[in-house]
Backbone as a ProteinNet text record, in pm:
[ID]
protein_1_A
[PRIMARY]
MKSYIDYIEDTLQGIPDDGTLYRYKRQVLDRMNELAAEVTHAGLRDQKVMTDLVISEFPDLKGGFEKFCLADRKEKHKQLVNKIMLFGTPALAVLLLVLYLGVSFLTDAWSKTWLVFADGFLCWAVFLLGVGVARITAKRRLFHPIARVLLALAVMCADTAVFLLVLMFTGFSPAWVIFPAGVIGILLADAVYAHVTRQKLRIINYLIYILVAAPMLYVVLSGLGLVPWNVGWILIPLAVAIDIILLIAKLLNNSKYTYKPEVEQAWNEN
[TERTIARY]
5347.1	5391.8	5376.7	5394.8	5385.8	5247.7	5143.4	5007.3	4991.9	5051.7	5045.1	5120	5236.4	5315.9	5241.8	5182.1	5106.7	4989.9	4919.3	4806.1	4853.1	4962	5014.7	5059.4	5133.5	5185	5072	4971.9	4860.2	4777.5	4753.8	4669.3	4738.2	4868.2	4942	5013.3	4976	5039.8	5011.7	5113.2	5097.3	5129	5146.6	5181.1	5331.2	5375.3	5519.6	5587.6	5706.6	5777.8	5899	5899.1	6013.9	6086.5	6061.2	6118.2	6014.2	5914.7	5808.5	5719.3	5690	5602.1	5663.6	5794.7	5859.8	5848.7	5870.5	5861.6	5719.1	5620.2	5481.1	5451.6	5498.6	5478.3	5542.5	5663.2	5733.4	5656.3	5600.6	5524.4	5398.4	5325.5	5202.6	5233.7	5340.8	5378	5413.8	5485.3	5520.4	5395.4	5300	5176.3	5095.1	5095	5024.3	5086	5217.6	5285.5	5259.7	5257.7	5228.5	5086.8	4990.6	4852.5	4838.9	4909.7	4904.7	4959.8	5066.6	5124.5	5026.6	4953.7	4855.3	4740.9	4695.7	4585.9	4629.7	4752.2	4804.8	4817.1	4863.8	4876.9	4740.6	4636	4500.5	4442.8	4507.9	4463.4	4415.9	4412.3	4367.5	4480.9	4454.3	4559	4536.5	4413.5	4383.8	4451.7	4548.7	4630.1	4546.4	4454.9	4375.2	4281.6	4216.9	4126.5	4204.4	4323	4404.1	4448.3	4488.2	4531	4417.2	4297.7	4182.1	4146.5	4158	4125.8	4222.2	4351	4451.5	4434.9	4415.2	4399.8	4274.4	4169.2	4045.2	4062.8	4168.9	4196.9	4263.6	4299.2	4366.3	4292.8	4167.1	4086.7	4120.8	4183	4207.5	4355.2	4438.6	4582.3	4616.9	4544.1	4572.8	4540	4426.1	4392.2	4492.3	4536.6	4637.9	4769	4801.8	4926.2	4919.9	4803.5	4788.4	4809.3	4752.5	4771.6	4917.6	4980.8	5121.5	5208.2	5179.6	5255.3	5236.1	5112.4	5084.6	5161.3	5157.9	5230.7	5380.9	5427.9	5570.9	5614.2	5531	5564.1	5566.2	5470.1	5467.5	5591.4	5633.8	5751.9	5878.3	5889.5	6005.4	6006	5887.7	5878.1	5917.8	5874.7	5908.9	6059	6121.1	6265	6340	6290.3	6352.9	6345.6	6227.9	6211.7	6302.8	6316.3	6405.7	6549.9	6592.7	6728.8	6747.1	6643.8	6651.4	6660.4	6581.8	6583.8	6718.1	6777.3	6902.6	7020	7029	7143.5	7113.2	6986.4	6948.3	6998.3	6995.9	7035.3	7181.7	7277.7	7417	7439.8	7373.2	7389.8	7334.7	7220.5	7159.9	7249.3	7307.9	7395.5	7514.7	7575.1	7688.4	7644.8	7529.6	7478.2	7448.5	7384.3	7351.5	7476.6	7577.1	7702.8	7769.1	7776.2	7835.3	7755.2	7623.4	7535.9	7550	7556.3	7569.5	7700.1	7809.8	7938.9	7945.2	7891.4	7893.6	7814.8	7692	7607.2	7666.2	7720.5	7775.5	7895.2	7985.2	8103.2	8068.1	7966.5	7927.2	7852.5	7769.7	7685.6	7736.1	7820.9	7871.9	7758.3	7645.4	7529.9	7526.3	7629.8	7642.7	7530.7	7475.6	7369.1	7237.6	7228.2	7103.6	7119.4	7238.5	7255.6	7243.1	7239.8	7215.9	7080	6994.5	6862.1	6871.8	6983.1	7001	6992	7058.4	7052.2	6913.5	6860.4	6731.8	6620.4	6605.1	6496.5	6521.5	6648.2	6679.9	6637.6	6672.4	6637.1	6488.6	6427.2	6283.1	6208.8	6253.3	6190.8	6216.3	6334.8	6364.7	6275	6250.4	6160.6	6019.2	5976.3	5843.7	5836.8	5943	5946.8	5939.2	6019.6	6021.9	5887.4	5828.7	5698.2	5591.5	5602.1	5507.6	5515.6	5638.8	5656.3	5592.9	5613.3	5553.7	5402.1	5344.2	5198.2	5147.1	5212.6	5168.4	5177.4	5285.4	5305.2	5215.7	5194.6	5106.3	4961.6	4924.5	4788.5	4757.5	4860.7	4840.7	4817.1	4841.9	4821	4676	4650.2	4514.3	4468.9	4338.2	4280.6	4318.7	4355.8	4395.9	4513.6	4599.4	4720.2	4700.5	4583.8	4561.2	4577.6	4542.4	4568.7	4716.1	4806	4949.4	4982.1	4923.1	4946.2	4895.6	4786.5	4731.5	4822.1	4884.3	4980.6	5102.6	5153.1	5267.3	5233.3	5111.5	5067.6	5067.8	5021	5021.7	5164.7	5254.9	5395.4	5457	5419.5	5470.8	5426.2	5300.3	5249.6	5320.1	5345	5415	5557.3	5626.7	5762.6	5762.1	5668.2	5658	5625.1	5537.5	5498	5617.7	5695.1	5813.2	5916	5935.1	6029.5	5988.9	5860.7	5811.4	5828.8	5800.7	5814.5	5958.4	6054.8	6195.2	6239.2	6196	6233.3	6178.5	6052.7	5988.5	6049.2	6069.6	6119.5	6260.9	6347.7	6488.9	6520.8	6451.9	6488.2	6401	6285.1	6199.4	6175.5	6202.3	6176.7	6029.7	5945.6	5800.3	5754.8	5711.1	5682.3	5569.7	5458.2	5354.6	5375.7	5503.4	5530.8	5472	5438.2	5381	5247.9	5181.3	5051.2	5066.8	5192.3	5214.8	5181.5	5199.2	5170.9	5021.3	4935.5	4791.9	4746.4	4813.4	4782.1	4822.3	4931.5	4973.7	4872.5	4808.5	4703.4	4588.8	4553.7	4449.3	4493.9	4622.1	4674.5	4667.3	4697.8	4690.7	4547.6	4453.2	4312.8	4262.7	4302.6	4259.4	4319.4	4448.7	4513.8	4449.6	4418.5	4357.5	4215.7	4143.4	4007.8	4011.1	4107	4121.3	4159.3	4249.5	4290.8	4171.2	4091.7	3974.9	3876.1	3862.8	3770.2	3823.3	3951.8	4010.9	4011	4041	4046.5	3911.8	3809.8	3673.7	3668.2	3720.2	3717.5	3572.8	3543.7	3410.7	3388.5	3266	3226.6	3314.5	3364.2	3449.5	3374.4	3241.8	3163.5	3188.5	3216.8	3247.4	3377.4	3476.9	3603	3579.1	3496	3470.4	3408.1	3311.5	3242.9	3338.6	3425.5	3523.4	3625.6	3672.8	3776.6	3727.2	3602.4	3547.8	3547.5	3509.8	3506	3646.3	3744.8	3881.8	3946.1	3917.6	3980.2	3929.6	3804.7	3746.2	3825.5	3853	3933.5	4074.9	4131.7	4265.7	4263.4	4159.5	4146	4123.8	4048.5	4025.4	4157.5	4242.3	4371.6	4461.1	4462	4546.8	4504.6	4376.2	4327.4	4343.8	4315.8	4328.7	4474.7	4558.8	4700.7	4767.9	4720.8	4774.4	4713.1	4614	4548.9	4448.4	4412.5	4315.2	4173.4	4149.9	4017.7	4037.4	3959.4	3973	3942	4012.1	3992.4	3848.9	3788.1	3652.8	3544.4	3586.5	3491.3	3514.2	3640.4	3674.7	3615.3	3579.5	3524.4	3397	3334.8	3209.7	3233.1	3360	3391.3	3358.2	3366.5	3342.6	3195.3	3102.2	2960.7	2921.2	2989.7	2962.5	3000.2	3110.6	3152.5	3050.1	2995.9	2892.4	2769.6	2733.2	2617.4	2642.1	2763.6	2797.1	2789.3	2837.2	2829	2684.9	2599.8	2458.7	2394.7	2427	2371.7	2418.7	2549.1	2603.2	2541	2520.2	2462.4	2318.3	2242.1	2102.8	2096.6	2185	2187.9	2222.8	2314.3	2353.4	2238.5	2169.9	2057	1944.3	1917.6	1813.1	1850.1	1978.5	2023.9	2012.7	2047.4	2038.3	1894.3	1802.8	1662.6	1600.4	1666	1615.1	1628.9	1723.6	1747	1658.3	1571.6	1478.2	1519.2	1496.5	1531.4	1426.9	1472.7	1383.9	1425.1	1345.7	1381.9	1396.1	1313.6	1319.5	1453.2	1511.9	1641.6	1750.2	1746.4	1844.4	1830	1705	1683.9	1737.8	1713.3	1764.7	1916	1973.7	2121	2178.6	2119.1	2168.2	2152.9	2043.4	2023.4	2127.6	2168	2268.1	2406.7
-5820.6	-5733.5	-5802	-5937.1	-6008.5	-5994	-5990	-5972.9	-5838.8	-5736.3	-5602.7	-5600.1	-5661.8	-5664	-5739.6	-5852.7	-5930.5	-5848.9	-5777.3	-5695.3	-5585.9	-5521.1	-5412.8	-5466.7	-5576.5	-5633.2	-5683	-5749.9	-5802	-5689.1	-5583.3	-5472.9	-5392.8	-5373.2	-5289	-5372.6	-5497	-5585.2	-5537.5	-5540.9	-5502.2	-5357.7	-5276.5	-5134.8	-5124.7	-5065.3	-5053.2	-4966.9	-5009.2	-4940.3	-4866.5	-4736	-4655.3	-4598.9	-4657.8	-4608.5	-4541.2	-4480.9	-4413	-4512.8	-4624.6	-4725.9	-4782.8	-4807	-4861.3	-4763.6	-4634.7	-4534.8	-4526.9	-4543.2	-4541.3	-4663.6	-4782.1	-4903.4	-4889.2	-4832.3	-4814.3	-4719.8	-4614.9	-4519.1	-4583.3	-4658.8	-4724.7	-4825.7	-4903.5	-5003.4	-4936.8	-4827.6	-4755.7	-4705.1	-4652.1	-4601.8	-4716.6	-4832.4	-4948	-4993	-4997.2	-5037.5	-4938	-4810.2	-4709.1	-4726	-4748.3	-4768.8	-4895.5	-5001.3	-5126.7	-5106.6	-5026.6	-4999.1	-4921.4	-4825.7	-4747.7	-4836.8	-4927.5	-5017.6	-5112.9	-5163.8	-5253	-5179.6	-5056.4	-4975.7	-4948.6	-4943	-4919.2	-5042.9	-5159.1	-5277	-5392.1	-5377	-5486.8	-5587.7	-5713	-5814.4	-5919.9	-5931.2	-6031	-5988.9	-6068.3	-6031.9	-6024.6	-6119.8	-6121	-5999.9	-5970.9	-5854.6	-5726.4	-5717.4	-5597.8	-5582.2	-5693.5	-5688.5	-5643.3	-5701.5	-5663.6	-5516.3	-5470.7	-5332	-5236.5	-5267.6	-5180.9	-5178.4	-5295.8	-5303.2	-5228.6	-5231.2	-5162.1	-5010.3	-4959.3	-4815.9	-4775.4	-4873	-4845.5	-4919.5	-4881.4	-4957.4	-4927.9	-4811.9	-4771.6	-4737.9	-4839.1	-4815.2	-4761.3	-4804.2	-4756	-4606.8	-4567.4	-4425	-4343.4	-4401.7	-4334.2	-4321.2	-4421.1	-4415.9	-4304.5	-4287.6	-4179.4	-4042.7	-4024.7	-3899.7	-3882	-3992.9	-3989.1	-3946.7	-4000.2	-3964.8	-3817.2	-3768.9	-3628.8	-3537	-3569.9	-3490	-3497.8	-3615.2	-3632.9	-3548.4	-3544.3	-3462.1	-3314.7	-3271.9	-3132.5	-3096.2	-3187.2	-3161.3	-3153.8	-3244.2	-3241.5	-3113.2	-3072.1	-2947.9	-2828.2	-2829.2	-2720.2	-2714.9	-2830.9	-2835.3	-2787.1	-2822.6	-2776.9	-2625.5	-2570.5	-2424.3	-2355.4	-2415.3	-2358.3	-2353.7	-2460.1	-2463.5	-2359	-2344.5	-2244.3	-2104.8	-2079.2	-1948.8	-1922.9	-2027.6	-2012.1	-1986.9	-2066.7	-2055.7	-1973.9	-1940.7	-1871.9	-1728.9	-1656.4	-1515.6	-1497.3	-1563.4	-1546.9	-1600.8	-1713.2	-1768.5	-1672.3	-1611.3	-1515.5	-1393	-1346.2	-1228.8	-1255.2	-1373.4	-1408.5	-1420	-1485.6	-1502.8	-1367.8	-1279.8	-1147.6	-1066.3	-1079.2	-1007.1	-1052.9	-1185.3	-1239.3	-1194.9	-1201.7	-1162.3	-1013.7	-932.8	-788	-752	-809.8	-779.5	-830.9	-952	-1008.6	-925.2	-890.2	-810.4	-670.4	-613.3	-477.6	-471	-568	-568	-598.5	-682.1	-717.6	-604.6	-532.7	-429	-287.3	-274.1	-142.7	-48.3	-107.9	-27.8	-23.5	33	33.3	111.9	209.2	291.1	214.5	100.5	23.5	-113.6	-168	-305.3	-318	-205.2	-213.5	-274.8	-275.8	-336.1	-486.1	-546.6	-689	-712.4	-625	-636.3	-599.6	-486.9	-438.4	-539.7	-583.3	-676.2	-814	-853.6	-983.4	-991.8	-889.5	-891.9	-863.4	-788.4	-768.8	-900.5	-977.9	-1109.1	-1203.7	-1195.1	-1276.7	-1237.7	-1107.4	-1059.8	-1112.6	-1118.8	-1174.1	-1320.3	-1395.9	-1536.4	-1549.3	-1471.8	-1479.2	-1438.3	-1332.7	-1288.7	-1393.4	-1459.8	-1566	-1682.9	-1717.5	-1822.8	-1780.3	-1652.7	-1601.4	-1607.4	-1571.7	-1575.9	-1718.7	-1814.8	-1954.2	-2007.9	-1976.3	-2032.9	-1964.8	-1836.4	-1767.9	-1808.8	-1831.3	-1874.6	-2009.4	-2094.5	-2226.5	-2218.5	-2102.6	-2085.9	-2045.7	-2004.8	-1966.2	-1843.5	-1829.8	-1719.2	-1583.1	-1581	-1456.9	-1391.3	-1472.7	-1420.8	-1389	-1415.2	-1393.4	-1247	-1148.1	-1009.1	-982.9	-1048.9	-1033.4	-1091.3	-1206.5	-1268	-1177.5	-1109.2	-1021	-899.9	-851.8	-741.7	-788.5	-907.6	-961.6	-984.2	-1027.9	-1048	-916.4	-809.6	-677.7	-631.4	-655.4	-618.6	-697.2	-824.5	-906.5	-850.5	-811.8	-753.2	-621	-540.9	-413.6	-436	-535.9	-566.1	-609.7	-696.3	-740.9	-623.8	-536.6	-419.7	-325.8	-304.4	-218.2	-277.9	-409.8	-476.6	-458	-474	-455.4	-309.9	-216.6	-73.5	-39.5	-83.8	-53.7	-115.3	-237.7	-306.8	-234.8	-198.6	-130.2	7	80.7	218.3	223.8	138.3	146.6	81.7	-24.3	-97.1	-65	-6.8	25.2	175.1	251	394.7	426.7	337.6	352.9	472	578.9	704.4	692.2	625.4	614.7	496.2	467.1	354.4	375.6	499.6	529.5	458.2	417.1	351.3	214.1	164.3	35.3	42.3	161.7	173.5	169.3	245.1	224	83	23.3	-116.4	-207.3	-169.5	-245.7	-239.3	-122.8	-109.6	-205.4	-213.8	-308.4	-450.6	-479.3	-612.3	-647.3	-549.7	-572.2	-603.4	-524.2	-545.7	-681.4	-715.4	-843.3	-960	-951.2	-1057.8	-1074.4	-962.4	-970.6	-1026.2	-991	-1043.4	-1195	-1241.7	-1386.4	-1455	-1392.9	-1450.5	-1459.4	-1353.4	-1352.4	-1461.7	-1485.3	-1588.8	-1728.3	-1751.9	-1884.2	-1921.4	-1823.9	-1851.1	-1828.8	-1796	-1779.9	-1680.4	-1560.1	-1456.4	-1412.3	-1382.7	-1336	-1195.1	-1168.3	-1036.2	-992.7	-1089.1	-1053.5	-976	-984	-907.7	-758.3	-714.7	-572.9	-536.2	-626.7	-603.5	-589.6	-678.7	-674.8	-541.8	-496.4	-371.3	-253.1	-249.6	-139.7	-148.7	-269.9	-287.8	-247.8	-276.7	-238.9	-87.1	-18	129.4	188.7	125.4	176.3	138.7	18.4	-29.4	45	91.9	158.1	282.1	378.9	494.5	455.9	352.1	305.7	250.7	173.5	118.7	230.5	330.2	447.4	516	533.9	599	513.5	383.1	294.1	294.3	273.4	266	398.8	506.8	638.5	677.2	641.7	672.5	599.2	479.7	402.6	444	531.6	576.2	478.3	378	278.7	331.2	422.5	483.4	633.8	716.6	862.6	903.8	1008.2	1054.7	1100.6	1161.8	1215.5	1108	982.5	871.7	770.4	751.6	649	671.7	796.3	825.2	747	696.3	621.1	493	449.8	331.3	351.5	475.9	503	485.1	552	523.5	379.8	317.2	176.4	89.1	123.1	49.1	63.9	185.1	208.4	122.8	116.1	34.9	-113.2	-160.3	-300.5	-328.2	-233.5	-249.2	-261.2	-176.8	-179.5	-312.6	-362	-489.7	-604.1	-604.2	-708.8	-703.5	-581.7	-565.9	-615.2	-580.4	-626.4	-778.8	-834.8	-980.2	-1050.7	-991.8	-1051	-1044	-930.7	-915.3	-1012.1	-1028.2	-1121.4	-1265.3	-1297.5	-1432.5	-1459.1	-1357.7	-1374.2	-1383.2	-1321.7	-1323.2	-1461.7	-1552.7	-1688.5	-1768	-1725.1	-1798.2	-1740.6	-1823.2	-1778.4	-1836.3	-1758.5	-1800.6	-1897.9	-2016.4	-2118.3	-2151.1	-2104.3	-2128.4	-2276.2	-2362.6	-2504.7	-2566.3	-2514	-2564.1	-2526.2	-2401	-2355.3	-2434	-2462.3	-2536	-2679	-2742.1	-2879.3	-2879.6	-2776.8	-2766.8	-2752.7	-2667.5	-2644.5	-2770.5	-2844.1	-2967.9	-3072.5	-3075.2	-3174	-3134.3
8821.7	8712.3	8576.2	8574.7	8448.6	8386	8467.3	8415.2	8347.4	8405	8345.6	8212.4	8210.7	8087.4	7978.4	8013.9	7914.9	7859.7	7946.1	7902.3	7807.4	7842	7758.6	7623.7	7624	7499.2	7409.4	7467.9	7388.7	7328	7406.6	7358.9	7248.9	7260.4	7164.5	7058.8	7048.1	6949.9	6807.6	6722.6	6582.3	6552.7	6654.3	6632.9	6609.8	6498.1	6471.5	6577.6	6617.8	6725.8	6669.4	6684.3	6644.1	6766.6	6880	7003.9	7090.4	7026.4	7100.2	7172.8	7105.1	7164.8	7293	7290	7408.9	7525.9	7498.4	7605.6	7661.1	7570.9	7616.3	7703.3	7660.7	7740.3	7878.4	7879.5	8006.1	8097.7	8038.7	8118.6	8175.6	8092.7	8138.8	8248.8	8229.4	8330	8463.2	8456.5	8579.6	8651.3	8572.9	8632.7	8693.8	8626	8680.8	8812.4	8817.4	8940.6	9053.3	9020.3	9121.8	9175.6	9085.1	9126.6	9210.5	9170.4	9246.5	9387.2	9398.4	9530.4	9617.1	9556	9631	9679.5	9591.9	9628.8	9740.1	9729.8	9833.5	9966.6	9959	10080.3	10143.9	10060.8	10112.7	10182.7	10164.9	10238.3	10153.4	10018.7	9932.3	9915.4	9945.1	9940.7	9831.4	9781.3	9678.5	9547.1	9503	9387.2	9259.1	9239	9115.8	9110.9	9222.9	9228.3	9202.8	9264.1	9247.3	9101.5	9039	8898.6	8808	8829	8748.4	8769.7	8894.6	8926.1	8858.5	8862.4	8800.9	8649.4	8588.9	8443	8397.2	8479	8441.5	8433.1	8495.4	8490.1	8358.5	8275.5	8147.7	8035.7	8009.7	7913.1	7766.9	7739.3	7600.1	7581.2	7577.8	7562.4	7424.5	7321.3	7186.1	7173.2	7230.7	7230.1	7309.6	7421.8	7502	7427.8	7345.9	7267.4	7162.7	7101.2	7003.2	7069.5	7188.3	7260.6	7301.4	7340.7	7379.5	7261.1	7142.5	7021.6	6987.2	7000.9	6971.5	7066.5	7196	7294.4	7270.4	7226.8	7199.4	7080.8	6976.4	6859.3	6895.1	6977.6	7020.1	7100.3	7186.3	7268.7	7182	7084.6	6994.6	6911.7	6866.1	6788.7	6875.4	6999.9	7091.2	7114.6	7132.3	7153	7029.3	6910.2	6786	6774	6804.3	6797.8	6899	7017.9	7119.2	7069.6	7001.6	6948	6838.4	6754.2	6647.8	6707.9	6812.2	6876.6	6945.3	7003.4	7076.2	6982.3	6877.2	6787.2	6661.7	6640.4	6518	6509.1	6619.9	6616.5	6575.9	6643.2	6597.2	6456.9	6422.3	6288.4	6183.5	6214.6	6121.7	6104.8	6214.8	6208.1	6115.6	6128	6041.7	5896.2	5874.4	5738.2	5673.3	5748.8	5693.9	5665.8	5751.3	5728.3	5599.7	5580.1	5457.5	5335.4	5347.4	5236.9	5206.6	5313	5297.6	5226	5270	5208.9	5064.9	5042.8	4909	4809.6	4846.3	4756.8	4737.8	4844.2	4837.1	4743.6	4752.8	4666.5	4521.5	4503	4366.4	4296.9	4369.5	4308.8	4335.2	4436.6	4478.3	4519.8	4561.5	4604.5	4756.9	4817.6	4962.6	5030.5	4959.1	5018.8	5032	4964.1	4967.4	5034.1	5028.9	5077.5	5229.3	5300.5	5445.4	5475.6	5371.6	5388.5	5414.3	5376.5	5404.5	5554.8	5631.5	5777.4	5829.6	5782.8	5834.2	5810.9	5686.3	5655.9	5715.3	5722.7	5781.2	5926.9	6004.4	6146.1	6168.7	6079.3	6090.7	6067.2	5969.6	5944.6	6062.1	6121.5	6238.6	6355.4	6368.6	6474.3	6452.1	6326.6	6296.6	6341.9	6315.8	6357.1	6509	6580.8	6726.3	6785.7	6730.7	6779	6749.4	6634.3	6601.1	6698.9	6738.7	6839.1	6970.7	7006.3	7129.8	7126.3	7012.3	6998.7	7017.2	6951.7	6959.6	7102.2	7171.2	7305	7407.9	7393.9	7488.6	7464.7	7338.6	7307.1	7370.9	7384.2	7444.1	7594.1	7652	7795.2	7822.9	7945.2	7984.3	7906.8	7892.1	7815.5	7874	8001.4	8067	7995.8	7933	7868.9	7720.6	7666.1	7524.2	7480.4	7562.8	7520.5	7490.5	7563.9	7536.8	7399.6	7367.5	7236.7	7124.6	7147.1	7044.9	7021.6	7128.5	7114.8	7035	7066.8	6994.4	6847.1	6820.9	6682.4	6606.8	6670.9	6607.3	6579.1	6672.7	6652.6	6536.7	6524.4	6414.5	6279.7	6270.9	6145.8	6117.3	6221.2	6202.5	6151.3	6204.8	6158.9	6012.7	5977.2	5838.5	5746.1	5789.7	5711.7	5689.9	5794.9	5783.4	5688.8	5695.4	5605.7	5460.1	5433.2	5296	5252.2	5341.1	5309.4	5270.9	5352	5322.9	5191.5	5166.9	5044.6	4921.5	4927.8	4814.8	4793.5	4901	4890.5	4834.9	4882.4	4845.4	4711	4674.9	4554.5	4433.6	4454.1	4340.3	4327.2	4435.3	4428.8	4412.2	4458.6	4444.3	4527.6	4463.9	4535	4637.5	4606.9	4710.7	4804.4	4836.9	4925.8	5063.9	5096.8	5228.6	5251.8	5141.5	5157.5	5223.9	5229.2	5293.2	5441.9	5503.1	5645.7	5677.5	5606.9	5632	5593.9	5493.6	5461.3	5577	5646.4	5763	5875.8	5891.2	5992.6	5961.3	5833.9	5792.6	5823.1	5798.2	5825.7	5974	6060.1	6204.9	6246.8	6196.2	6231.6	6181.9	6059.7	6002.9	6081.2	6114.5	6190.6	6327.9	6392.8	6525.4	6516.5	6411	6394.6	6374	6293.8	6272.7	6403.1	6479.6	6608	6703.4	6708.4	6796.4	6757	6626.2	6579.1	6611.6	6585.1	6606.8	6754.7	6840.7	6984.8	7052.7	6974.9	7026.3	7143.4	7117.9	7220.1	7246.3	7372.2	7406.8	7351.5	7310.4	7258.5	7141.6	7063.5	6950.3	6843.3	6844.4	6748.9	6764.8	6888	6912.2	6843.1	6849.7	6779.1	6629.4	6574.8	6431.4	6390.4	6468.5	6435	6437.7	6537.9	6548.4	6436.4	6409	6307.2	6168.6	6139.6	6009.2	5993.8	6100.3	6095.7	6082	6144	6135.4	6002.2	5954.4	5831.1	5707.7	5712.3	5594.9	5552.3	5641.4	5597.7	5557.8	5622.2	5583.5	5440.6	5409.4	5274.8	5173.1	5214.2	5128.5	5094.5	5193.8	5173	5083.3	5106	5026	4880.1	4854.2	4716.4	4643.6	4714	4650.9	4634.5	4734	4723.4	4609.5	4578.3	4466.5	4333.9	4338.1	4215.9	4160.9	4240.5	4193.4	4201.6	4295.9	4313	4329.9	4261.4	4278.4	4422.6	4469.3	4607.2	4630.6	4528.3	4547.3	4536.2	4511.1	4502.5	4616.2	4652.2	4749.8	4887.9	4920.4	5053.6	5081.9	4977.3	4996.7	5077.3	5085.5	5165	5312.7	5359.4	5501.7	5538.7	5466.7	5499.1	5469.2	5371.7	5343.3	5463.4	5530	5649	5760.9	5775.2	5876.6	5846.8	5719.9	5681.2	5709.1	5681	5708.3	5858.1	5938.2	6083.8	6130.7	6076.3	6115.5	6077.3	5957.1	5911.3	6001.8	6034.3	6121.9	6260.5	6311	6444.5	6447.8	6345.7	6338.8	6327.3	6242.2	6225.3	6356.1	6430.3	6558.9	6658.8	6662.8	6754.9	6719.8	6591	6548.8	6583.9	6567.8	6601	6751.2	6832.4	6978.2	7026	6951	6992.1	6980.1	6908.4	6893.5	7022.8	7106.3	7229.7	7339.9	7393.6	7497.4	7632.1	7733.9	7869.7	7922.3	7967.3	8019.8	8163	8262	8402.3	8436.1	8373	8405.4	8363.5	8253.3	8208.6	8308.4	8354	8452.4	8584	8625	8747.9	8736.5	8622.4	8600.5	8598.7	8538.9	8532.3	8672.1	8753.3	8889.7	8976.3	8953.1	9030.4	8997.3	8870.2	8826	8872.9
[MASK]
++++++++++++++++++++++++++++++++++++++++++++++++++++++++++++++++++++++++++++++++++++++++++++++++++++++++++++++++++++++++++++++++++++++++++++++++++++++++++++++++++++++++++++++++++++++++++++++++++++++++++++++++++++++++++++++++++++++++++++++++++++++++++++++++++++++++++++++

């Protein structure tokens, strides 16, 4: 065991220890001892050969320490989020109640201050859904459609919160345009998710989303008075043209790749 300890200490010498390094050393030493026991059980009795064999299985302790630190940070972050999720809901309810009563008594606007609860819990729902998206995305690709649904729900909650806030506190008459804008937000968020996670055939999603987003954008811009209704409709045929251009570009790009039987045969042989 002393040889293993000396190897570990010499290799990791100079790295500052905040407690993480010790846990990593302990883990490596335990794994070395387990491997040594397996080798001994297999019949190897030469101590020097066994020591060299075990040490050769751990050639990059510094690289392993970096990975260990990364995994440790992720685990601590996960535990922190779990605590926030566990204690956050009751704490948020108390905070919103105090805020609701305080604002209501100060302003006497009881008909509007209920939004403190509505928007507060909608924002909390966005946070919880965001955590769900992140954790499901880390799983197998089979579960990614669930993450995409949760992402859409998160955008819908955020959109509703903005709608209530605008409608009740500003009296903005065309506040309804926030909902078609929310549809655009859902499509955009899903398109970004598909790109980041490298979903297969995501180009089909892009083509469909452009066609759906165009009339939504037309309604938003015209509803806000930024574009006349009799002019904004041009966004729809423009979306069709963009789809055609993207499709042609994709087909031309795919045509560059030619099928080579010899490559497939070499791959199969390997």
